[in-house]
N, CA, C and O atoms as a Tripos MOL2 file, in Angstrom:
@<TRIPOS>MOLECULE
protein
  304   303    76     0     0
PROTEIN
NO_CHARGES

@<TRIPOS>ATOM
      1 N           1.0570   -1.3290    0.1240 N.3       1 UNK1
      2 CA         -0.2290    0.0450    0.0160 C.3       1 UNK1
      3 C           1.2220    0.9600   -0.1910 C.2       1 UNK1
      4 O           1.3850    1.3930   -1.3320 O.2       1 UNK1
      5 N           2.0450    1.2120    0.5940 N.am      2 UNK2
      6 CA          3.1400    2.2310    0.9890 C.3       2 UNK2
      7 C           3.3150    2.4370   -0.4110 C.2       2 UNK2
      8 O           3.4900    3.6180   -0.7100 O.2       2 UNK2
      9 N           3.3160    1.5860   -1.3940 N.am      3 UNK3
     10 CA          4.5630    2.2420   -2.5750 C.3       3 UNK3
     11 C           3.1120    2.6820   -3.3820 C.2       3 UNK3
     12 O           3.2000    3.8530   -3.7520 O.2       3 UNK3
     13 N           1.6160    1.9650   -3.8040 N.am      4 UNK4
     14 CA          0.7740    2.3970   -3.8650 C.3       4 UNK4
     15 C           0.4330    4.0370   -4.0310 C.2       4 UNK4
     16 O           0.1550    4.6690   -5.0500 O.2       4 UNK4
     17 N           0.5680    4.4980   -2.5820 N.am      5 UNK5
     18 CA          0.4160    5.7140   -2.7470 C.3       5 UNK5
     19 C           2.0340    6.4470   -2.9070 C.2       5 UNK5
     20 O           2.1600    7.6650   -3.0330 O.2       5 UNK5
     21 N           2.5500    6.0290   -2.8950 N.am      6 UNK6
     22 CA          3.6940    6.8920   -3.3640 C.3       6 UNK6
     23 C           3.7250    7.1200   -4.6310 C.2       6 UNK6
     24 O           3.8530    8.2720   -5.0470 O.2       6 UNK6
     25 N           3.6220    6.1450   -5.3930 N.am      7 UNK7
     26 CA          3.1770    6.1360   -6.6190 C.3       7 UNK7
     27 C           2.5920    7.6100   -6.9620 C.2       7 UNK7
     28 O           3.1520    8.5810   -7.4720 O.2       7 UNK7
     29 N           0.7230    7.3520   -6.3120 N.am      8 UNK8
     30 CA         -0.2520    8.0720   -6.9410 C.3       8 UNK8
     31 C           0.4810    9.4970   -6.4500 C.2       8 UNK8
     32 O           0.7210   10.0530   -7.5210 O.2       8 UNK8
     33 N           1.0500   10.5350   -5.1760 N.am      9 UNK9
     34 CA          1.5680   11.5190   -5.1220 C.3       9 UNK9
     35 C           2.6900   11.2270   -6.2120 C.2       9 UNK9
     36 O           2.3020   11.8380   -7.2080 O.2       9 UNK9
     37 N           3.9310   10.5700   -6.5220 N.am     10 UNK10
     38 CA          5.2720   10.9650   -7.2320 C.3      10 UNK10
     39 C           4.4460   11.5720   -9.1780 C.2      10 UNK10
     40 O           4.9820   12.4480   -9.8570 O.2      10 UNK10
     41 N           3.1840   10.8320   -9.6000 N.am     11 UNK11
     42 CA          2.2340   10.4870  -10.1210 C.3      11 UNK11
     43 C           1.5930   12.5600  -10.3900 C.2      11 UNK11
     44 O           1.3640   13.2300  -11.3970 O.2      11 UNK11
     45 N           1.5370   12.8720   -8.8040 N.am     12 UNK12
     46 CA          0.6700   14.2760   -8.9180 C.3      12 UNK12
     47 C           1.3870   15.3970   -8.9960 C.2      12 UNK12
     48 O           1.0020   16.5640   -9.0670 O.2      12 UNK12
     49 N           2.7620   14.8220   -8.9730 N.am     13 UNK13
     50 CA          3.9960   16.0320   -9.0900 C.3      13 UNK13
     51 C           4.9330   16.0480   -8.1790 C.2      13 UNK13
     52 O           5.9690   16.7120   -8.2090 O.2      13 UNK13
     53 N           4.3420   14.8360   -6.8240 N.am     14 UNK14
     54 CA          5.1770   15.1500   -5.8360 C.3      14 UNK14
     55 C           4.6270   15.5030   -4.9650 C.2      14 UNK14
     56 O           3.5170   16.0110   -5.1220 O.2      14 UNK14
     57 N           5.1800   15.3700   -3.7370 N.am     15 UNK15
     58 CA          4.2280   15.1090   -2.2040 C.3      15 UNK15
     59 C           4.3060   17.2110   -2.1870 C.2      15 UNK15
     60 O           3.3660   17.9540   -1.9060 O.2      15 UNK15
     61 N           5.2240   17.4790   -2.4430 N.am     16 UNK16
     62 CA          5.7930   19.4310   -2.3120 C.3      16 UNK16
     63 C           5.1820   20.1440   -2.7650 C.2      16 UNK16
     64 O           5.0640   21.2430   -2.2240 O.2      16 UNK16
     65 N           4.4440   19.8240   -4.0860 N.am     17 UNK17
     66 CA          3.2850   19.8060   -5.4490 C.3      17 UNK17
     67 C           1.7090   20.0260   -4.7740 C.2      17 UNK17
     68 O           1.0550   21.0200   -4.4560 O.2      17 UNK17
     69 N           1.4740   18.5540   -4.7360 N.am     18 UNK18
     70 CA         -0.1370   18.6460   -3.6830 C.3      18 UNK18
     71 C           0.1490   18.7070   -2.6680 C.2      18 UNK18
     72 O          -0.7560   18.2060   -2.0020 O.2      18 UNK18
     73 N           1.3760   19.2400   -1.7070 N.am     19 UNK19
     74 CA          0.6780   20.0680   -0.8920 C.3      19 UNK19
     75 C          -0.0200   21.7990   -1.0930 C.2      19 UNK19
     76 O          -0.9240   22.5460   -0.7220 O.2      19 UNK19
     77 N           0.9520   21.7170   -1.7980 N.am     20 UNK20
     78 CA          0.7770   23.3960   -2.3500 C.3      20 UNK20
     79 C          -0.5750   23.4300   -2.6680 C.2      20 UNK20
     80 O          -1.0910   24.4110   -2.1340 O.2      20 UNK20
     81 N          -1.7160   22.4800   -3.5980 N.am     21 UNK21
     82 CA         -2.4650   22.4330   -4.4100 C.3      21 UNK21
     83 C          -3.6380   22.0970   -3.1050 C.2      21 UNK21
     84 O          -4.8000   22.1110   -3.5120 O.2      21 UNK21
     85 N          -3.4610   21.7840   -1.5230 N.am     22 UNK22
     86 CA         -3.7620   21.2370   -1.0300 C.3      22 UNK22
     87 C          -3.9270   22.0580    0.3930 C.2      22 UNK22
     88 O          -4.6780   21.8990    1.3550 O.2      22 UNK22
     89 N          -2.9480   22.9490    0.1090 N.am     23 UNK23
     90 CA         -2.9200   23.8030    1.0120 C.3      23 UNK23
     91 C          -2.4150   23.1690    2.5860 C.2      23 UNK23
     92 O          -3.1400   23.5440    3.5070 O.2      23 UNK23
     93 N          -1.3280   22.3150    2.9510 N.am     24 UNK24
     94 CA         -0.4940   21.5550    3.5680 C.3      24 UNK24
     95 C           0.7710   22.3580    3.6180 C.2      24 UNK24
     96 O           1.2030   23.3470    3.0260 O.2      24 UNK24
     97 N           1.2400   21.4590    4.6570 N.am     25 UNK25
     98 CA          2.4290   21.6880    4.8950 C.3      25 UNK25
     99 C           2.9610   20.1490    4.0410 C.2      25 UNK25
    100 O           2.5170   19.0040    3.9520 O.2      25 UNK25
    101 N           4.1230   20.8780    3.5300 N.am     26 UNK26
    102 CA          4.7170   19.1620    2.8780 C.3      26 UNK26
    103 C           5.3150   18.3930    3.9860 C.2      26 UNK26
    104 O           5.8370   17.3460    3.6030 O.2      26 UNK26
    105 N           5.3880   18.6250    5.2890 N.am     27 UNK27
    106 CA          5.8890   17.6710    5.8260 C.3      27 UNK27
    107 C           4.3590   16.4790    6.4970 C.2      27 UNK27
    108 O           4.3860   15.4530    7.1770 O.2      27 UNK27
    109 N           3.3660   17.1610    5.9690 N.am     28 UNK28
    110 CA          1.7670   16.6260    6.4430 C.3      28 UNK28
    111 C           1.7730   15.2960    5.1600 C.2      28 UNK28
    112 O           1.8600   14.0970    5.4260 O.2      28 UNK28
    113 N           1.6900   15.7190    4.1550 N.am     29 UNK29
    114 CA          1.2090   15.3010    2.6820 C.3      29 UNK29
    115 C           2.8690   13.9280    2.7820 C.2      29 UNK29
    116 O           2.6300   12.7300    2.6320 O.2      29 UNK29
    117 N           3.7130   14.2070    2.9290 N.am     30 UNK30
    118 CA          5.0370   13.1600    3.4460 C.3      30 UNK30
    119 C           4.7040   12.4110    4.4520 C.2      30 UNK30
    120 O           4.4400   11.2680    4.0780 O.2      30 UNK30
    121 N           4.5900   12.5920    5.7160 N.am     31 UNK31
    122 CA          3.6470   12.0530    6.5370 C.3      31 UNK31
    123 C           3.2650   11.1100    6.3690 C.2      31 UNK31
    124 O           3.7910   10.0640    6.7500 O.2      31 UNK31
    125 N           1.8380   11.2530    5.5060 N.am     32 UNK32
    126 CA          0.7540   10.4090    4.9270 C.3      32 UNK32
    127 C           1.5130    9.3680    3.8890 C.2      32 UNK32
    128 O           1.3620    8.1600    3.7040 O.2      32 UNK32
    129 N           2.2210   10.1560    3.4060 N.am     33 UNK33
    130 CA          2.2900    9.2780    2.2430 C.3      33 UNK33
    131 C           3.2720    7.6220    2.8180 C.2      33 UNK33
    132 O           2.8880    6.4790    2.5730 O.2      33 UNK33
    133 N           4.4840    7.9820    3.5550 N.am     34 UNK34
    134 CA          5.3550    7.5910    4.2630 C.3      34 UNK34
    135 C           4.3780    6.2030    5.0400 C.2      34 UNK34
    136 O           4.7460    5.0310    4.9660 O.2      34 UNK34
    137 N           2.7210    6.7940    5.9750 N.am     35 UNK35
    138 CA          2.4910    5.9270    6.2790 C.3      35 UNK35
    139 C           1.6530    4.5360    5.6810 C.2      35 UNK35
    140 O           1.4850    3.3860    6.0880 O.2      35 UNK35
    141 N           1.0580    5.6530    3.9800 N.am     36 UNK36
    142 CA          0.9720    4.5620    3.0980 C.3      36 UNK36
    143 C          -0.4710    4.9970    2.8890 C.2      36 UNK36
    144 O          -1.2000    4.5610    1.9980 O.2      36 UNK36
    145 N          -0.8190    5.9310    3.8340 N.am     37 UNK37
    146 CA         -2.7430    5.5760    3.6930 C.3      37 UNK37
    147 C          -2.9310    7.5530    3.3160 C.2      37 UNK37
    148 O          -2.4260    8.5720    3.7870 O.2      37 UNK37
    149 N          -3.5290    7.3670    2.6720 N.am     38 UNK38
    150 CA         -4.0630    8.9410    3.2860 C.3      38 UNK38
    151 C          -5.5900    9.3030    3.4100 C.2      38 UNK38
    152 O          -6.4320    8.5440    2.9310 O.2      38 UNK38
    153 N          -6.0190   10.7190    4.1980 N.am     39 UNK39
    154 CA         -7.0020   11.5710    4.6010 C.3      39 UNK39
    155 C          -7.7350   10.8350    3.8280 C.2      39 UNK39
    156 O          -7.1850   10.4230    2.8070 O.2      39 UNK39
    157 N          -9.1900   10.4480    4.0760 N.am     40 UNK40
    158 CA         -9.9370   10.4620    3.6440 C.3      40 UNK40
    159 C         -10.7620   11.7290    3.4490 C.2      40 UNK40
    160 O         -11.5590   11.6040    2.5190 O.2      40 UNK40
    161 N         -10.7780   12.2050    3.6940 N.am     41 UNK41
    162 CA        -11.1650   14.1070    3.7670 C.3      41 UNK41
    163 C         -10.5840   15.2560    2.4390 C.2      41 UNK41
    164 O         -10.9140   16.3920    2.1000 O.2      41 UNK41
    165 N          -9.2550   13.9520    1.8080 N.am     42 UNK42
    166 CA         -8.0420   14.6880    1.2630 C.3      42 UNK42
    167 C          -9.2010   14.3010    0.1150 C.2      42 UNK42
    168 O          -9.7890   15.3250   -0.2340 O.2      42 UNK42
    169 N          -9.6670   13.1530   -0.5350 N.am     43 UNK43
    170 CA        -10.1220   12.1130   -1.5830 C.3      43 UNK43
    171 C         -10.4230   13.1850   -2.8610 C.2      43 UNK43
    172 O          -9.8020   13.2790   -3.9200 O.2      43 UNK43
    173 N         -11.7650   14.0740   -2.3210 N.am     44 UNK44
    174 CA        -12.0840   14.4080   -3.2460 C.3      44 UNK44
    175 C         -10.9270   15.6570   -4.1040 C.2      44 UNK44
    176 O         -10.8520   15.7980   -5.3250 O.2      44 UNK44
    177 N         -10.2670   16.2990   -3.2380 N.am     45 UNK45
    178 CA         -9.8270   17.2480   -3.6910 C.3      45 UNK45
    179 C          -8.4310   16.4190   -4.7000 C.2      45 UNK45
    180 O          -8.0370   17.0490   -5.6820 O.2      45 UNK45
    181 N          -7.7450   14.9900   -4.3740 N.am     46 UNK46
    182 CA         -6.8160   14.5770   -5.3690 C.3      46 UNK46
    183 C          -7.6140   13.8340   -6.4990 C.2      46 UNK46
    184 O          -6.9720   13.7060   -7.5420 O.2      46 UNK46
    185 N          -8.6660   13.4080   -6.5000 N.am     47 UNK47
    186 CA         -9.7180   13.0280   -7.7680 C.3      47 UNK47
    187 C          -9.4430   14.0680   -9.1950 C.2      47 UNK47
    188 O          -9.0570   13.9080  -10.3530 O.2      47 UNK47
    189 N          -9.9630   15.3610   -8.2000 N.am     48 UNK48
    190 CA        -10.2780   16.6300   -9.1390 C.3      48 UNK48
    191 C          -8.4620   16.5070   -9.7080 C.2      48 UNK48
    192 O          -8.1550   16.5480  -10.9000 O.2      48 UNK48
    193 N          -7.5060   16.3640   -8.6360 N.am     49 UNK49
    194 CA         -6.2430   16.9680   -9.2160 C.3      49 UNK49
    195 C          -5.7100   15.5280   -9.9710 C.2      49 UNK49
    196 O          -4.7890   15.7540  -10.7550 O.2      49 UNK49
    197 N          -5.9180   14.7810   -9.9260 N.am     50 UNK50
    198 CA         -5.9160   13.2630  -10.9630 C.3      50 UNK50
    199 C          -6.3290   13.7660  -12.4330 C.2      50 UNK50
    200 O          -5.6170   13.6810  -13.4330 O.2      50 UNK50
    201 N          -7.4120   14.2200  -12.3740 N.am     51 UNK51
    202 CA         -8.0720   14.4480  -13.4740 C.3      51 UNK51
    203 C          -7.7970   15.7710  -14.1520 C.2      51 UNK51
    204 O          -8.0980   16.1230  -15.2920 O.2      51 UNK51
    205 N          -7.0290   16.5570  -13.0050 N.am     52 UNK52
    206 CA         -6.2230   17.7730  -14.3030 C.3      52 UNK52
    207 C          -5.2110   17.0840  -14.6550 C.2      52 UNK52
    208 O          -4.6280   17.7950  -15.4740 O.2      52 UNK52
    209 N          -4.5320   15.9340  -14.5090 N.am     53 UNK53
    210 CA         -2.6840   15.9150  -15.0170 C.3      53 UNK53
    211 C          -3.5280   14.8970  -15.9180 C.2      53 UNK53
    212 O          -2.7510   14.5010  -16.7870 O.2      53 UNK53
    213 N          -5.2460   14.0820  -16.1500 N.am     54 UNK54
    214 CA         -5.5340   13.2290  -17.4710 C.3      54 UNK54
    215 C          -5.4410   11.7520  -16.2090 C.2      54 UNK54
    216 O          -6.1910   10.7800  -16.3030 O.2      54 UNK54
    217 N          -4.7730   11.8470  -15.5220 N.am     55 UNK55
    218 CA         -4.9920   10.2210  -14.1620 C.3      55 UNK55
    219 C          -5.8790    9.8310  -14.7590 C.2      55 UNK55
    220 O          -6.4620   10.2810  -15.7450 O.2      55 UNK55
    221 N          -6.1460    8.1130  -13.5980 N.am     56 UNK56
    222 CA         -7.1720    8.0700  -13.1780 C.3      56 UNK56
    223 C          -7.7350    8.7170  -12.1420 C.2      56 UNK56
    224 O          -7.1470    9.7790  -11.9420 O.2      56 UNK56
    225 N          -8.7240    8.5050  -11.3170 N.am     57 UNK57
    226 CA         -8.8220    8.8330  -10.0760 C.3      57 UNK57
    227 C          -8.0920    8.2180   -9.0420 C.2      57 UNK57
    228 O          -7.7340    7.2730   -9.7460 O.2      57 UNK57
    229 N          -7.4380    7.9080   -7.6630 N.am     58 UNK58
    230 CA         -7.2200    7.4470   -7.4100 C.3      58 UNK58
    231 C          -7.8920    6.4770   -6.9070 C.2      58 UNK58
    232 O          -9.0860    6.7500   -6.7810 O.2      58 UNK58
    233 N          -7.4600    4.9990   -6.4220 N.am     59 UNK59
    234 CA         -8.6410    3.7250   -5.9600 C.3      59 UNK59
    235 C          -8.5070    3.9010   -3.9620 C.2      59 UNK59
    236 O          -7.5580    3.7650   -3.1900 O.2      59 UNK59
    237 N          -9.7790    4.2080   -3.7870 N.am     60 UNK60
    238 CA        -10.4610    4.4850   -2.2490 C.3      60 UNK60
    239 C          -9.0390    3.7280   -1.3690 C.2      60 UNK60
    240 O          -8.1840    4.0690   -0.5500 O.2      60 UNK60
    241 N          -9.3370    2.8410   -1.9350 N.am     61 UNK61
    242 CA         -7.7620    1.6510   -0.8680 C.3      61 UNK61
    243 C          -7.2300    2.4930   -0.2300 C.2      61 UNK61
    244 O          -7.1820    2.5670    0.9980 O.2      61 UNK61
    245 N          -6.4420    3.7440   -1.5930 N.am     62 UNK62
    246 CA         -5.9450    4.4910   -0.7080 C.3      62 UNK62
    247 C          -5.9540    5.5160   -0.0470 C.2      62 UNK62
    248 O          -5.1830    6.4510   -0.2640 O.2      62 UNK62
    249 N          -6.9850    5.4990    1.0260 N.am     63 UNK63
    250 CA         -7.2830    6.3280    1.6640 C.3      63 UNK63
    251 C          -7.9800    5.2670    3.4030 C.2      63 UNK63
    252 O          -7.9830    4.0960    3.7850 O.2      63 UNK63
    253 N          -8.6010    7.0280    4.0820 N.am     64 UNK64
    254 CA         -8.3100    5.3920    5.7700 C.3      64 UNK64
    255 C          -9.9950    5.8240    5.2460 C.2      64 UNK64
    256 O          -9.9930    6.3880    4.1520 O.2      64 UNK64
    257 N         -10.7180    5.7270    5.5710 N.am     65 UNK65
    258 CA        -12.4430    6.4170    4.8510 C.3      65 UNK65
    259 C         -12.6060    4.9480    5.8910 C.2      65 UNK65
    260 O         -11.9460    3.9090    5.8820 O.2      65 UNK65
    261 N         -14.1240    5.5060    7.0150 N.am     66 UNK66
    262 CA        -14.3770    4.5770    7.7200 C.3      66 UNK66
    263 C         -14.7630    3.7080    7.5790 C.2      66 UNK66
    264 O         -15.6560    3.5350    6.7490 O.2      66 UNK66
    265 N         -14.1470    2.4990    8.5170 N.am     67 UNK67
    266 CA        -14.9920    1.1370    7.8200 C.3      67 UNK67
    267 C         -15.8440    0.2940    8.7290 C.2      67 UNK67
    268 O         -15.7290    0.7500    9.8670 O.2      67 UNK67
    269 N         -16.3890   -0.4080    8.7130 N.am     68 UNK68
    270 CA        -17.6450   -0.9900    9.6160 C.3      68 UNK68
    271 C         -17.3600   -2.1700   10.4220 C.2      68 UNK68
    272 O         -17.9840   -2.9520    9.7050 O.2      68 UNK68
    273 N         -17.0230   -2.7150   11.1120 N.am     69 UNK69
    274 CA        -16.6580   -3.7330   11.0380 C.3      69 UNK69
    275 C         -17.3270   -5.0700   10.6590 C.2      69 UNK69
    276 O         -18.4740   -5.4910   10.5140 O.2      69 UNK69
    277 N         -15.8630   -5.6120   10.5530 N.am     70 UNK70
    278 CA        -16.2050   -6.4890    9.3110 C.3      70 UNK70
    279 C         -15.8020   -6.2700    8.4030 C.2      70 UNK70
    280 O         -15.5480   -7.3390    7.8480 O.2      70 UNK70
    281 N         -15.5190   -5.3880    7.7530 N.am     71 UNK71
    282 CA        -14.9120   -4.8300    6.4010 C.3      71 UNK71
    283 C         -13.4010   -4.9200    6.2630 C.2      71 UNK71
    284 O         -12.5140   -4.3930    6.9360 O.2      71 UNK71
    285 N         -13.3340   -5.9200    4.9610 N.am     72 UNK72
    286 CA        -11.7740   -5.8370    4.8120 C.3      72 UNK72
    287 C         -11.1440   -4.2800    4.3950 C.2      72 UNK72
    288 O         -11.9390   -3.3610    4.1980 O.2      72 UNK72
    289 N          -9.3670   -4.0150    4.2530 N.am     73 UNK73
    290 CA         -9.1610   -3.3020    4.1270 C.3      73 UNK73
    291 C          -9.0530   -3.2970    2.7340 C.2      73 UNK73
    292 O          -8.6710   -4.3240    2.1720 O.2      73 UNK73
    293 N          -9.4860   -1.7530    1.7440 N.am     74 UNK74
    294 CA         -9.1850   -1.5910    0.3020 C.3      74 UNK74
    295 C         -11.6830   -1.2520    0.0990 C.2      74 UNK74
    296 O         -12.2630   -0.3230   -0.4630 O.2      74 UNK74
    297 N         -12.2010   -2.2960    0.7300 N.am     75 UNK75
    298 CA        -14.0120   -2.4130    0.4770 C.3      75 UNK75
    299 C         -14.4320   -1.5990    0.9880 C.2      75 UNK75
    300 O         -14.6440   -1.4890    2.1950 O.2      75 UNK75
    301 N         -14.6950   -0.6390   -0.1150 N.am     76 UNK76
    302 CA        -15.4420    0.7140    0.3230 C.3      76 UNK76
    303 C         -17.4090    0.1270   -0.1630 C.2      76 UNK76
    304 O         -18.3470    0.9020    0.0220 O.2      76 UNK76
@<TRIPOS>BOND
     1     1     2 1
     2     2     3 1
     3     3     4 2
     4     3     5 am
     5     5     6 1
     6     6     7 1
     7     7     8 2
     8     7     9 am
     9     9    10 1
    10    10    11 1
    11    11    12 2
    12    11    13 am
    13    13    14 1
    14    14    15 1
    15    15    16 2
    16    15    17 am
    17    17    18 1
    18    18    19 1
    19    19    20 2
    20    19    21 am
    21    21    22 1
    22    22    23 1
    23    23    24 2
    24    23    25 am
    25    25    26 1
    26    26    27 1
    27    27    28 2
    28    27    29 am
    29    29    30 1
    30    30    31 1
    31    31    32 2
    32    31    33 am
    33    33    34 1
    34    34    35 1
    35    35    36 2
    36    35    37 am
    37    37    38 1
    38    38    39 1
    39    39    40 2
    40    39    41 am
    41    41    42 1
    42    42    43 1
    43    43    44 2
    44    43    45 am
    45    45    46 1
    46    46    47 1
    47    47    48 2
    48    47    49 am
    49    49    50 1
    50    50    51 1
    51    51    52 2
    52    51    53 am
    53    53    54 1
    54    54    55 1
    55    55    56 2
    56    55    57 am
    57    57    58 1
    58    58    59 1
    59    59    60 2
    60    59    61 am
    61    61    62 1
    62    62    63 1
    63    63    64 2
    64    63    65 am
    65    65    66 1
    66    66    67 1
    67    67    68 2
    68    67    69 am
    69    69    70 1
    70    70    71 1
    71    71    72 2
    72    71    73 am
    73    73    74 1
    74    74    75 1
    75    75    76 2
    76    75    77 am
    77    77    78 1
    78    78    79 1
    79    79    80 2
    80    79    81 am
    81    81    82 1
    82    82    83 1
    83    83    84 2
    84    83    85 am
    85    85    86 1
    86    86    87 1
    87    87    88 2
    88    87    89 am
    89    89    90 1
    90    90    91 1
    91    91    92 2
    92    91    93 am
    93    93    94 1
    94    94    95 1
    95    95    96 2
    96    95    97 am
    97    97    98 1
    98    98    99 1
    99    99   100 2
   100    99   101 am
   101   101   102 1
   102   102   103 1
   103   103   104 2
   104   103   105 am
   105   105   106 1
   106   106   107 1
   107   107   108 2
   108   107   109 am
   109   109   110 1
   110   110   111 1
   111   111   112 2
   112   111   113 am
   113   113   114 1
   114   114   115 1
   115   115   116 2
   116   115   117 am
   117   117   118 1
   118   118   119 1
   119   119   120 2
   120   119   121 am
   121   121   122 1
   122   122   123 1
   123   123   124 2
   124   123   125 am
   125   125   126 1
   126   126   127 1
   127   127   128 2
   128   127   129 am
   129   129   130 1
   130   130   131 1
   131   131   132 2
   132   131   133 am
   133   133   134 1
   134   134   135 1
   135   135   136 2
   136   135   137 am
   137   137   138 1
   138   138   139 1
   139   139   140 2
   140   139   141 am
   141   141   142 1
   142   142   143 1
   143   143   144 2
   144   143   145 am
   145   145   146 1
   146   146   147 1
   147   147   148 2
   148   147   149 am
   149   149   150 1
   150   150   151 1
   151   151   152 2
   152   151   153 am
   153   153   154 1
   154   154   155 1
   155   155   156 2
   156   155   157 am
   157   157   158 1
   158   158   159 1
   159   159   160 2
   160   159   161 am
   161   161   162 1
   162   162   163 1
   163   163   164 2
   164   163   165 am
   165   165   166 1
   166   166   167 1
   167   167   168 2
   168   167   169 am
   169   169   170 1
   170   170   171 1
   171   171   172 2
   172   171   173 am
   173   173   174 1
   174   174   175 1
   175   175   176 2
   176   175   177 am
   177   177   178 1
   178   178   179 1
   179   179   180 2
   180   179   181 am
   181   181   182 1
   182   182   183 1
   183   183   184 2
   184   183   185 am
   185   185   186 1
   186   186   187 1
   187   187   188 2
   188   187   189 am
   189   189   190 1
   190   190   191 1
   191   191   192 2
   192   191   193 am
   193   193   194 1
   194   194   195 1
   195   195   196 2
   196   195   197 am
   197   197   198 1
   198   198   199 1
   199   199   200 2
   200   199   201 am
   201   201   202 1
   202   202   203 1
   203   203   204 2
   204   203   205 am
   205   205   206 1
   206   206   207 1
   207   207   208 2
   208   207   209 am
   209   209   210 1
   210   210   211 1
   211   211   212 2
   212   211   213 am
   213   213   214 1
   214   214   215 1
   215   215   216 2
   216   215   217 am
   217   217   218 1
   218   218   219 1
   219   219   220 2
   220   219   221 am
   221   221   222 1
   222   222   223 1
   223   223   224 2
   224   223   225 am
   225   225   226 1
   226   226   227 1
   227   227   228 2
   228   227   229 am
   229   229   230 1
   230   230   231 1
   231   231   232 2
   232   231   233 am
   233   233   234 1
   234   234   235 1
   235   235   236 2
   236   235   237 am
   237   237   238 1
   238   238   239 1
   239   239   240 2
   240   239   241 am
   241   241   242 1
   242   242   243 1
   243   243   244 2
   244   243   245 am
   245   245   246 1
   246   246   247 1
   247   247   248 2
   248   247   249 am
   249   249   250 1
   250   250   251 1
   251   251   252 2
   252   251   253 am
   253   253   254 1
   254   254   255 1
   255   255   256 2
   256   255   257 am
   257   257   258 1
   258   258   259 1
   259   259   260 2
   260   259   261 am
   261   261   262 1
   262   262   263 1
   263   263   264 2
   264   263   265 am
   265   265   266 1
   266   266   267 1
   267   267   268 2
   268   267   269 am
   269   269   270 1
   270   270   271 1
   271   271   272 2
   272   271   273 am
   273   273   274 1
   274   274   275 1
   275   275   276 2
   276   275   277 am
   277   277   278 1
   278   278   279 1
   279   279   280 2
   280   279   281 am
   281   281   282 1
   282   282   283 1
   283   283   284 2
   284   283   285 am
   285   285   286 1
   286   286   287 1
   287   287   288 2
   288   287   289 am
   289   289   290 1
   290   290   291 1
   291   291   292 2
   292   291   293 am
   293   293   294 1
   294   294   295 1
   295   295   296 2
   296   295   297 am
   297   297   298 1
   298   298   299 1
   299   299   300 2
   300   299   301 am
   301   301   302 1
   302   302   303 1
   303   303   304 2
@<TRIPOS>SUBSTRUCTURE
     1 UNK1         2 RESIDUE 1 A UNK
     2 UNK2         6 RESIDUE 1 A UNK
     3 UNK3        10 RESIDUE 1 A UNK
     4 UNK4        14 RESIDUE 1 A UNK
     5 UNK5        18 RESIDUE 1 A UNK
     6 UNK6        22 RESIDUE 1 A UNK
     7 UNK7        26 RESIDUE 1 A UNK
     8 UNK8        30 RESIDUE 1 A UNK
     9 UNK9        34 RESIDUE 1 A UNK
    10 UNK10       38 RESIDUE 1 A UNK
    11 UNK11       42 RESIDUE 1 A UNK
    12 UNK12       46 RESIDUE 1 A UNK
    13 UNK13       50 RESIDUE 1 A UNK
    14 UNK14       54 RESIDUE 1 A UNK
    15 UNK15       58 RESIDUE 1 A UNK
    16 UNK16       62 RESIDUE 1 A UNK
    17 UNK17       66 RESIDUE 1 A UNK
    18 UNK18       70 RESIDUE 1 A UNK
    19 UNK19       74 RESIDUE 1 A UNK
    20 UNK20       78 RESIDUE 1 A UNK
    21 UNK21       82 RESIDUE 1 A UNK
    22 UNK22       86 RESIDUE 1 A UNK
    23 UNK23       90 RESIDUE 1 A UNK
    24 UNK24       94 RESIDUE 1 A UNK
    25 UNK25       98 RESIDUE 1 A UNK
    26 UNK26      102 RESIDUE 1 A UNK
    27 UNK27      106 RESIDUE 1 A UNK
    28 UNK28      110 RESIDUE 1 A UNK
    29 UNK29      114 RESIDUE 1 A UNK
    30 UNK30      118 RESIDUE 1 A UNK
    31 UNK31      122 RESIDUE 1 A UNK
    32 UNK32      126 RESIDUE 1 A UNK
    33 UNK33      130 RESIDUE 1 A UNK
    34 UNK34      134 RESIDUE 1 A UNK
    35 UNK35      138 RESIDUE 1 A UNK
    36 UNK36      142 RESIDUE 1 A UNK
    37 UNK37      146 RESIDUE 1 A UNK
    38 UNK38      150 RESIDUE 1 A UNK
    39 UNK39      154 RESIDUE 1 A UNK
    40 UNK40      158 RESIDUE 1 A UNK
    41 UNK41      162 RESIDUE 1 A UNK
    42 UNK42      166 RESIDUE 1 A UNK
    43 UNK43      170 RESIDUE 1 A UNK
    44 UNK44      174 RESIDUE 1 A UNK
    45 UNK45      178 RESIDUE 1 A UNK
    46 UNK46      182 RESIDUE 1 A UNK
    47 UNK47      186 RESIDUE 1 A UNK
    48 UNK48      190 RESIDUE 1 A UNK
    49 UNK49      194 RESIDUE 1 A UNK
    50 UNK50      198 RESIDUE 1 A UNK
    51 UNK51      202 RESIDUE 1 A UNK
    52 UNK52      206 RESIDUE 1 A UNK
    53 UNK53      210 RESIDUE 1 A UNK
    54 UNK54      214 RESIDUE 1 A UNK
    55 UNK55      218 RESIDUE 1 A UNK
    56 UNK56      222 RESIDUE 1 A UNK
    57 UNK57      226 RESIDUE 1 A UNK
    58 UNK58      230 RESIDUE 1 A UNK
    59 UNK59      234 RESIDUE 1 A UNK
    60 UNK60      238 RESIDUE 1 A UNK
    61 UNK61      242 RESIDUE 1 A UNK
    62 UNK62      246 RESIDUE 1 A UNK
    63 UNK63      250 RESIDUE 1 A UNK
    64 UNK64      254 RESIDUE 1 A UNK
    65 UNK65      258 RESIDUE 1 A UNK
    66 UNK66      262 RESIDUE 1 A UNK
    67 UNK67      266 RESIDUE 1 A UNK
    68 UNK68      270 RESIDUE 1 A UNK
    69 UNK69      274 RESIDUE 1 A UNK
    70 UNK70      278 RESIDUE 1 A UNK
    71 UNK71      282 RESIDUE 1 A UNK
    72 UNK72      286 RESIDUE 1 A UNK
    73 UNK73      290 RESIDUE 1 A UNK
    74 UNK74      294 RESIDUE 1 A UNK
    75 UNK75      298 RESIDUE 1 A UNK
    76 UNK76      302 RESIDUE 1 A UNK
C-alpha cells in the first residue's frame, strides 16, 4: 500500500506540489505518504488533481475511510 500511495503522489508532481495545492505543509503530505494511507477528507481534492493531469482517479483503498466492523481494508 505504501508503494501505491507514493506512486500516486509522485504522479501528481510529488508531495511538495500536492501539499501546495491542498494548502498543507509538505511534511503533512509526506508523513501520510510514508504511512501508506491518505486522509479520506483529501479524496475529492486528489480526484480533481488526478483529472487535471489526465490520470485515473485514485483507488479508495489508498484512503483511510471509516469502515464497519468486519470490512476488509480496501473494500468500500
